[in-house]
N, CA, C and O atoms as CSV, one atom per row, in Angstrom:
chain,resi,resn,atom,element,x,y,z
A,1,MET,N,N,115.530,66.345,68.592
A,1,MET,CA,C,114.092,66.361,68.485
A,1,MET,C,C,113.465,65.404,69.512
A,1,MET,O,O,112.459,65.720,70.148
A,2,LYS,N,N,114.089,64.232,69.651
A,2,LYS,CA,C,113.564,63.267,70.625
A,2,LYS,C,C,113.552,63.855,72.032
A,2,LYS,O,O,112.628,63.610,72.808
A,3,ASN,N,N,114.575,64.624,72.352
A,3,ASN,CA,C,114.650,65.242,73.672
A,3,ASN,C,C,113.500,66.230,73.869
A,3,ASN,O,O,112.916,66.292,74.950
A,4,LEU,N,N,113.176,66.998,72.837
A,4,LEU,CA,C,112.054,67.942,72.930
A,4,LEU,C,C,110.732,67.209,73.148
A,4,LEU,O,O,109.886,67.660,73.919
A,5,VAL,N,N,110.561,66.083,72.469
A,5,VAL,CA,C,109.341,65.290,72.644
A,5,VAL,C,C,109.266,64.753,74.068
A,5,VAL,O,O,108.220,64.821,74.713
A,6,LYS,N,N,110.376,64.224,74.546
A,6,LYS,CA,C,110.396,63.613,75.881
A,6,LYS,C,C,110.249,64.628,77.007
A,6,LYS,O,O,109.812,64.279,78.103
A,7,THR,N,N,110.606,65.873,76.748
A,7,THR,CA,C,110.520,66.875,77.801
A,7,THR,C,C,109.340,67.814,77.562
A,7,THR,O,O,108.308,67.697,78.223
A,8,HIS,N,N,109.487,68.721,76.645
A,8,HIS,CA,C,108.484,69.771,76.457
A,8,HIS,C,C,107.121,69.252,75.995
A,8,HIS,O,O,106.091,69.609,76.567
A,9,LEU,N,N,107.118,68.414,74.966
A,9,LEU,CA,C,105.833,67.899,74.493
A,9,LEU,C,C,105.198,66.988,75.541
A,9,LEU,O,O,103.979,67.003,75.711
A,10,ALA,N,N,105.994,66.210,76.233
A,10,ALA,CA,C,105.471,65.338,77.282
A,10,ALA,C,C,104.845,66.150,78.411
A,10,ALA,O,O,103.797,65.775,78.938
A,11,GLU,N,N,105.476,67.254,78.783
A,11,GLU,CA,C,104.914,68.122,79.829
A,11,GLU,C,C,103.584,68.714,79.379
A,11,GLU,O,O,102.617,68.740,80.141
A,12,GLU,N,N,103.544,69.183,78.155
A,12,GLU,CA,C,102.315,69.762,77.626
A,12,GLU,C,C,101.215,68.705,77.535
A,12,GLU,O,O,100.059,68.983,77.856
A,13,ALA,N,N,101.564,67.514,77.106
A,13,ALA,CA,C,100.593,66.428,76.986
A,13,ALA,C,C,100.020,66.050,78.355
A,13,ALA,O,O,98.829,65.765,78.473
A,14,ALA,N,N,100.853,66.047,79.366
A,14,ALA,CA,C,100.377,65.720,80.713
A,14,ALA,C,C,99.378,66.765,81.202
A,14,ALA,O,O,98.394,66.429,81.861
A,15,ILE,N,N,99.632,68.019,80.882
A,15,ILE,CA,C,98.723,69.094,81.281
A,15,ILE,C,C,97.407,69.018,80.505
A,15,ILE,O,O,96.334,69.285,81.046
A,16,LEU,N,N,97.512,68.651,79.232
A,16,LEU,CA,C,96.335,68.599,78.351
A,16,LEU,C,C,95.848,67.162,78.171
A,16,LEU,O,O,95.581,66.727,77.051
A,17,SER,N,N,95.737,66.449,79.251
A,17,SER,CA,C,95.425,65.023,79.185
A,17,SER,C,C,94.052,64.708,78.586
A,17,SER,O,O,93.841,63.596,78.102
A,18,THR,N,N,93.124,65.651,78.607
A,18,THR,CA,C,91.800,65.385,78.035
A,18,THR,C,C,91.636,65.989,76.637
A,18,THR,O,O,90.551,65.938,76.058
A,19,ALA,N,N,92.708,66.553,76.104
A,19,ALA,CA,C,92.654,67.149,74.761
A,19,ALA,C,C,92.641,66.058,73.696
A,19,ALA,O,O,93.035,64.919,73.948
A,20,LEU,N,N,92.189,66.421,72.520
A,20,LEU,CA,C,92.298,65.549,71.357
A,20,LEU,C,C,93.536,65.977,70.590
A,20,LEU,O,O,93.774,67.171,70.402
A,21,TRP,N,N,94.318,65.015,70.149
A,21,TRP,CA,C,95.577,65.294,69.468
A,21,TRP,C,C,95.444,64.904,68.013
A,21,TRP,O,O,95.091,63.769,67.694
A,22,LEU,N,N,95.730,65.855,67.122
A,22,LEU,CA,C,95.617,65.658,65.677
A,22,LEU,C,C,96.953,65.968,65.004
A,22,LEU,O,O,97.099,67.017,64.378
A,23,PRO,N,N,97.916,65.080,65.125
A,23,PRO,CA,C,99.206,65.351,64.501
A,23,PRO,C,C,99.070,65.321,62.981
A,23,PRO,O,O,98.464,64.409,62.417
A,24,LEU,N,N,99.634,66.318,62.336
A,24,LEU,CA,C,99.541,66.427,60.887
A,24,LEU,C,C,100.844,65.946,60.259
A,24,LEU,O,O,101.870,66.621,60.338
A,25,GLY,N,N,100.791,64.785,59.641
A,25,GLY,CA,C,101.964,64.207,59.003
A,25,GLY,C,C,102.575,63.084,59.831
A,25,GLY,O,O,102.276,62.920,61.014
A,26,ASN,N,N,103.434,62.322,59.179
A,26,ASN,CA,C,104.016,61.131,59.803
A,26,ASN,C,C,104.945,61.431,60.970
A,26,ASN,O,O,104.902,60.741,61.989
A,27,HIS,N,N,105.780,62.447,60.833
A,27,HIS,CA,C,106.745,62.733,61.905
A,27,HIS,C,C,106.038,63.224,63.170
A,27,HIS,O,O,106.388,62.824,64.280
A,28,ALA,N,N,105.060,64.079,62.996
A,28,ALA,CA,C,104.294,64.551,64.153
A,28,ALA,C,C,103.537,63.388,64.791
A,28,ALA,O,O,103.449,63.299,66.016
A,29,ALA,N,N,102.999,62.509,63.971
A,29,ALA,CA,C,102.283,61.341,64.498
A,29,ALA,C,C,103.219,60.441,65.295
A,29,ALA,O,O,102.843,59.934,66.353
A,30,GLN,N,N,104.426,60.240,64.799
A,30,GLN,CA,C,105.391,59.407,65.521
A,30,GLN,C,C,105.714,60.003,66.883
A,30,GLN,O,O,105.847,59.270,67.863
A,31,ALA,N,N,105.839,61.307,66.953
A,31,ALA,CA,C,106.146,61.968,68.219
A,31,ALA,C,C,105.013,61.784,69.219
A,31,ALA,O,O,105.247,61.455,70.381
A,32,VAL,N,N,103.799,61.996,68.766
A,32,VAL,CA,C,102.647,61.875,69.669
A,32,VAL,C,C,102.422,60.419,70.058
A,32,VAL,O,O,102.102,60.133,71.211
A,33,LEU,N,N,102.585,59.495,69.115
A,33,LEU,CA,C,102.416,58.077,69.442
A,33,LEU,C,C,103.479,57.594,70.424
A,33,LEU,O,O,103.226,56.682,71.212
A,34,HIS,N,N,104.647,58.190,70.383
A,34,HIS,CA,C,105.676,57.867,71.382
A,34,HIS,C,C,105.144,58.164,72.788
A,34,HIS,O,O,105.387,57.407,73.728
A,35,LEU,N,N,104.421,59.270,72.913
A,35,LEU,CA,C,103.861,59.631,74.218
A,35,LEU,C,C,102.748,58.680,74.635
A,35,LEU,O,O,102.537,58.473,75.830
A,36,THR,N,N,102.037,58.100,73.685
A,36,THR,CA,C,101.030,57.092,74.057
A,36,THR,C,C,101.728,55.824,74.543
A,36,THR,O,O,101.278,55.182,75.492
A,37,ASN,N,N,102.825,55.474,73.887
A,37,ASN,CA,C,103.585,54.283,74.300
A,37,ASN,C,C,104.197,54.451,75.688
A,37,ASN,O,O,104.396,53.476,76.412
A,38,GLU,N,N,104.489,55.691,76.046
A,38,GLU,CA,C,105.046,55.982,77.366
A,38,GLU,C,C,103.954,56.117,78.435
A,38,GLU,O,O,104.259,56.287,79.615
A,39,GLY,N,N,102.681,56.039,78.020
A,39,GLY,CA,C,101.573,56.153,78.960
A,39,GLY,C,C,101.226,57.588,79.327
A,39,GLY,O,O,100.476,57.821,80.275
A,40,ILE,N,N,101.759,58.545,78.591
A,40,ILE,CA,C,101.505,59.955,78.890
A,40,ILE,C,C,100.203,60.422,78.252
A,40,ILE,O,O,99.486,61.247,78.818
A,41,LEU,N,N,99.902,59.893,77.081
A,41,LEU,CA,C,98.656,60.222,76.382
A,41,LEU,C,C,97.811,58.976,76.199
A,41,LEU,O,O,98.330,57.870,76.047
A,42,ASP,N,N,96.507,59.172,76.217
A,42,ASP,CA,C,95.551,58.107,75.939
A,42,ASP,C,C,95.453,57.961,74.426
A,42,ASP,O,O,95.089,58.912,73.734
A,43,LYS,N,N,95.773,56.784,73.909
A,43,LYS,CA,C,95.783,56.559,72.459
A,43,LYS,C,C,94.425,56.843,71.829
A,43,LYS,O,O,94.356,57.193,70.651
A,44,ARG,N,N,93.355,56.699,72.584
A,44,ARG,CA,C,92.019,56.971,72.035
A,44,ARG,C,C,91.817,58.449,71.735
A,44,ARG,O,O,90.881,58.817,71.026
A,45,ARG,N,N,92.685,59.295,72.268
A,45,ARG,CA,C,92.587,60.738,72.053
A,45,ARG,C,C,93.542,61.232,70.963
A,45,ARG,O,O,93.648,62.434,70.722
A,46,VAL,N,N,94.228,60.304,70.313
A,46,VAL,CA,C,95.184,60.653,69.265
A,46,VAL,C,C,94.620,60.202,67.925
A,46,VAL,O,O,94.295,59.028,67.742
A,47,PHE,N,N,94.506,61.133,66.996
A,47,PHE,CA,C,93.914,60.886,65.689
A,47,PHE,C,C,94.995,61.021,64.618
A,47,PHE,O,O,95.270,62.122,64.139
A,48,THR,N,N,95.600,59.902,64.250
A,48,THR,CA,C,96.681,59.923,63.267
A,48,THR,C,C,96.161,59.570,61.879
A,48,THR,O,O,95.066,59.029,61.723
A,49,GLY,N,N,96.961,59.884,60.891
A,49,GLY,CA,C,96.629,59.531,59.519
A,49,GLY,C,C,96.297,60.714,58.641
A,49,GLY,O,O,96.159,60.566,57.426
A,50,MET,N,N,96.166,61.883,59.231
A,50,MET,CA,C,95.857,63.066,58.442
A,50,MET,C,C,97.137,63.560,57.771
A,50,MET,O,O,98.155,63.730,58.442
A,51,PRO,N,N,97.099,63.793,56.464
A,51,PRO,CA,C,98.303,64.287,55.797
A,51,PRO,C,C,98.602,65.724,56.198
A,51,PRO,O,O,97.698,66.502,56.504
A,52,HIS,N,N,99.876,66.059,56.191
A,52,HIS,CA,C,100.283,67.435,56.494
A,52,HIS,C,C,99.744,68.350,55.396
A,52,HIS,O,O,99.857,68.017,54.216
A,53,PRO,N,N,99.160,69.497,55.756
A,53,PRO,CA,C,98.519,70.355,54.755
A,53,PRO,C,C,99.483,71.289,54.006
A,53,PRO,O,O,99.132,72.431,53.707
A,54,SER,N,N,100.667,70.816,53.712
A,54,SER,CA,C,101.605,71.653,52.960
A,54,SER,C,C,101.296,71.569,51.468
A,54,SER,O,O,100.595,70.663,51.017
A,55,GLY,N,N,101.817,72.507,50.729
A,55,GLY,CA,C,101.618,72.504,49.284
A,55,GLY,C,C,102.155,71.247,48.625
A,55,GLY,O,O,101.605,70.781,47.627
A,56,ALA,N,N,103.232,70.694,49.179
A,56,ALA,CA,C,103.820,69.475,48.630
A,56,ALA,C,C,102.888,68.273,48.781
A,56,ALA,O,O,103.050,67.275,48.079
A,57,ASN,N,N,101.931,68.358,49.676
A,57,ASN,CA,C,100.987,67.267,49.920
A,57,ASN,C,C,99.611,67.544,49.326
A,57,ASN,O,O,98.641,66.885,49.701
A,58,ALA,N,N,99.505,68.483,48.428
A,58,ALA,CA,C,98.193,68.886,47.897
A,58,ALA,C,C,97.401,67.705,47.349
A,58,ALA,O,O,96.197,67.604,47.582
A,59,GLU,N,N,98.067,66.814,46.625
A,59,GLU,CA,C,97.357,65.672,46.058
A,59,GLU,C,C,96.868,64.722,47.157
A,59,GLU,O,O,95.739,64.235,47.100
A,60,ARG,N,N,97.707,64.464,48.144
A,60,ARG,CA,C,97.315,63.575,49.246
A,60,ARG,C,C,96.137,64.156,50.024
A,60,ARG,O,O,95.204,63.440,50.386
A,61,VAL,N,N,96.193,65.452,50.275
A,61,VAL,CA,C,95.105,66.117,50.988
A,61,VAL,C,C,93.818,66.023,50.170
A,61,VAL,O,O,92.749,65.757,50.720
A,62,ALA,N,N,93.918,66.241,48.858
A,62,ALA,CA,C,92.730,66.181,47.993
A,62,ALA,C,C,92.103,64.790,48.002
A,62,ALA,O,O,90.880,64.663,48.044
A,63,VAL,N,N,92.924,63.756,47.964
A,63,VAL,CA,C,92.396,62.383,48.030
A,63,VAL,C,C,91.774,62.130,49.396
A,63,VAL,O,O,90.672,61.590,49.491
A,64,PHE,N,N,92.477,62.519,50.445
A,64,PHE,CA,C,91.988,62.319,51.811
A,64,PHE,C,C,90.622,62.974,52.013
A,64,PHE,O,O,89.741,62.401,52.655
A,65,LEU,N,N,90.451,64.174,51.464
A,65,LEU,CA,C,89.195,64.917,51.620
A,65,LEU,C,C,88.120,64.506,50.618
A,65,LEU,O,O,86.991,64.991,50.687
A,66,GLY,N,N,88.462,63.622,49.692
A,66,GLY,CA,C,87.489,63.184,48.697
A,66,GLY,C,C,87.332,64.145,47.542
A,66,GLY,O,O,86.343,64.076,46.812
A,67,ARG,N,N,88.283,65.035,47.360
A,67,ARG,CA,C,88.223,66.020,46.280
A,67,ARG,C,C,88.908,65.548,45.001
A,67,ARG,O,O,88.766,66.174,43.951
A,68,LYS,N,N,89.649,64.448,45.090
A,68,LYS,CA,C,90.313,63.910,43.912
A,68,LYS,C,C,90.062,62.419,43.837
A,68,LYS,O,O,90.167,61.704,44.834
A,69,ASP,N,N,89.731,61.964,42.649
A,69,ASP,CA,C,89.473,60.547,42.398
A,69,ASP,C,C,90.758,59.758,42.673
A,69,ASP,O,O,91.794,60.043,42.072
A,70,PRO,N,N,90.702,58.777,43.567
A,70,PRO,CA,C,91.902,57.995,43.892
A,70,PRO,C,C,92.520,57.292,42.689
A,70,PRO,O,O,93.715,56.996,42.699
A,71,SER,N,N,91.735,57.022,41.662
A,71,SER,CA,C,92.283,56.337,40.486
A,71,SER,C,C,93.084,57.282,39.583
A,71,SER,O,O,93.716,56.837,38.625
A,72,LYS,N,N,93.058,58.569,39.885
A,72,LYS,CA,C,93.732,59.548,39.033
A,72,LYS,C,C,94.920,60.218,39.712
A,72,LYS,O,O,95.296,61.336,39.358
A,73,VAL,N,N,95.507,59.534,40.684
A,73,VAL,CA,C,96.642,60.123,41.398
A,73,VAL,C,C,97.957,59.761,40.732
A,73,VAL,O,O,98.032,58.823,39.939
A,74,SER,N,N,98.992,60.521,41.066
A,74,SER,CA,C,100.328,60.230,40.556
A,74,SER,C,C,100.879,58.991,41.257
A,74,SER,O,O,100.321,58.517,42.247
A,75,ASN,N,N,101.987,58.480,40.723
A,75,ASN,CA,C,102.579,57.286,41.339
A,75,ASN,C,C,103.258,57.581,42.672
A,75,ASN,O,O,103.731,56.661,43.340
A,76,LYS,N,N,103.313,58.849,43.068
A,76,LYS,CA,C,103.905,59.224,44.361
A,76,LYS,C,C,102.893,59.171,45.501
A,76,LYS,O,O,103.256,59.337,46.665
A,77,THR,N,N,101.636,58.942,45.168
A,77,THR,CA,C,100.565,58.947,46.175
A,77,THR,C,C,99.976,57.557,46.306
A,77,THR,O,O,99.694,56.893,45.309
A,78,ASN,N,N,99.793,57.118,47.549
A,78,ASN,CA,C,99.177,55.821,47.833
A,78,ASN,C,C,97.739,56.076,48.295
A,78,ASN,O,O,97.507,56.305,49.482
A,79,PRO,N,N,96.773,56.040,47.374
A,79,PRO,CA,C,95.407,56.373,47.764
A,79,PRO,C,C,94.800,55.383,48.751
A,79,PRO,O,O,93.983,55.773,49.585
A,80,GLN,N,N,95.182,54.114,48.674
A,80,GLN,CA,C,94.626,53.123,49.604
A,80,GLN,C,C,94.991,53.465,51.043
A,80,GLN,O,O,94.164,53.343,51.947
A,81,LYS,N,N,96.224,53.890,51.248
A,81,LYS,CA,C,96.671,54.263,52.588
A,81,LYS,C,C,95.878,55.467,53.109
A,81,LYS,O,O,95.471,55.495,54.270
A,82,LEU,N,N,95.668,56.445,52.249
A,82,LEU,CA,C,94.920,57.643,52.646
A,82,LEU,C,C,93.461,57.323,52.936
A,82,LEU,O,O,92.896,57.814,53.913
A,83,LEU,N,N,92.855,56.506,52.095
A,83,LEU,CA,C,91.445,56.154,52.300
A,83,LEU,C,C,91.265,55.301,53.549
A,83,LEU,O,O,90.269,55.443,54.259
A,84,ALA,N,N,92.223,54.412,53.823
A,84,ALA,CA,C,92.163,53.598,55.045
A,84,ALA,C,C,92.303,54.492,56.278
A,84,ALA,O,O,91.608,54.296,57.275
A,85,ALA,N,N,93.207,55.479,56.205
A,85,ALA,CA,C,93.379,56.405,57.327
A,85,ALA,C,C,92.112,57.213,57.547
A,85,ALA,O,O,91.700,57.433,58.686
A,86,ARG,N,N,91.499,57.651,56.469
A,86,ARG,CA,C,90.250,58.417,56.586
A,86,ARG,C,C,89.152,57.578,57.234
A,86,ARG,O,O,88.422,58.063,58.099
A,87,GLN,N,N,89.038,56.327,56.817
A,87,GLN,CA,C,88.023,55.440,57.392
A,87,GLN,C,C,88.300,55.180,58.872
A,87,GLN,O,O,87.380,55.176,59.691
A,88,ARG,N,N,89.562,54.965,59.207
A,88,ARG,CA,C,89.947,54.725,60.608
A,88,ARG,C,C,89.632,55.948,61.466
A,88,ARG,O,O,89.130,55.817,62.582
A,89,LEU,N,N,89.927,57.131,60.941
A,89,LEU,CA,C,89.639,58.366,61.673
A,89,LEU,C,C,88.146,58.576,61.847
A,89,LEU,O,O,87.698,58.995,62.914
A,90,ALA,N,N,87.374,58.289,60.810
A,90,ALA,CA,C,85.917,58.431,60.907
A,90,ALA,C,C,85.366,57.506,61.987
A,90,ALA,O,O,84.488,57.898,62.756
A,91,SER,N,N,85.875,56.293,62.043
A,91,SER,CA,C,85.452,55.340,63.070
A,91,SER,C,C,85.843,55.824,64.458
A,91,SER,O,O,85.060,55.718,65.401
A,92,GLN,N,N,87.032,56.347,64.580
A,92,GLN,CA,C,87.514,56.846,65.866
A,92,GLN,C,C,86.685,58.043,66.329
A,92,GLN,O,O,86.389,58.169,67.517
A,93,ILE,N,N,86.314,58.910,65.411
A,93,ILE,CA,C,85.499,60.069,65.754
A,93,ILE,C,C,84.124,59.638,66.224
A,93,ILE,O,O,83.566,60.232,67.146
A,94,THR,N,N,83.569,58.603,65.594
A,94,THR,CA,C,82.272,58.070,66.007
A,94,THR,C,C,82.320,57.593,67.457
A,94,THR,O,O,81.345,57.732,68.195
A,95,LYS,N,N,83.445,57.039,67.853
A,95,LYS,CA,C,83.598,56.521,69.217
A,95,LYS,C,C,83.759,57.621,70.266
A,95,LYS,O,O,83.665,57.347,71.463
A,96,LEU,N,N,83.998,58.847,69.842
A,96,LEU,CA,C,84.201,59.947,70.788
A,96,LEU,C,C,83.019,60.143,71.724
A,96,LEU,O,O,83.212,60.479,72.892
A,97,GLU,N,N,81.816,59.944,71.241
A,97,GLU,CA,C,80.635,60.157,72.074
A,97,GLU,C,C,80.684,59.317,73.344
A,97,GLU,O,O,80.172,59.733,74.383
A,98,GLY,N,N,81.287,58.153,73.268
A,98,GLY,CA,C,81.329,57.268,74.427
A,98,GLY,C,C,82.446,57.567,75.409
A,98,GLY,O,O,82.524,56.952,76.473
A,99,MET,N,N,83.299,58.496,75.064
A,99,MET,CA,C,84.434,58.798,75.949
A,99,MET,C,C,84.016,59.818,77.013
A,99,MET,O,O,83.424,60.854,76.711
A,100,ALA,N,N,84.336,59.495,78.241
A,100,ALA,CA,C,84.078,60.444,79.342
A,100,ALA,C,C,85.296,61.339,79.494
A,100,ALA,O,O,86.415,60.930,79.184
A,101,ARG,N,N,85.088,62.519,79.955
A,101,ARG,CA,C,86.213,63.442,80.191
A,101,ARG,C,C,86.967,63.060,81.419
A,101,ARG,O,O,87.943,63.720,81.775
């Protein structure tokens, strides 16, 4: 997988240097953040923290979107982490207006 990130994803990222990157889930975020560490992607264009929209993550997605009360989640969900990610993403999106292409 690391080889695919270093080759194919890196090539695509270089071509799409002005794109916004929204990796869904932790593993996808790690792959894209690796490219920011390598200087291939601008970290300001990477929006991490969004839970993967699979059925297994339904509760996390509901909390992230504000559809479920964080105090009523199962012990498998960390609502503070999701709410912090949502706040960080909202702040990052606000900063988009100032970014030049």
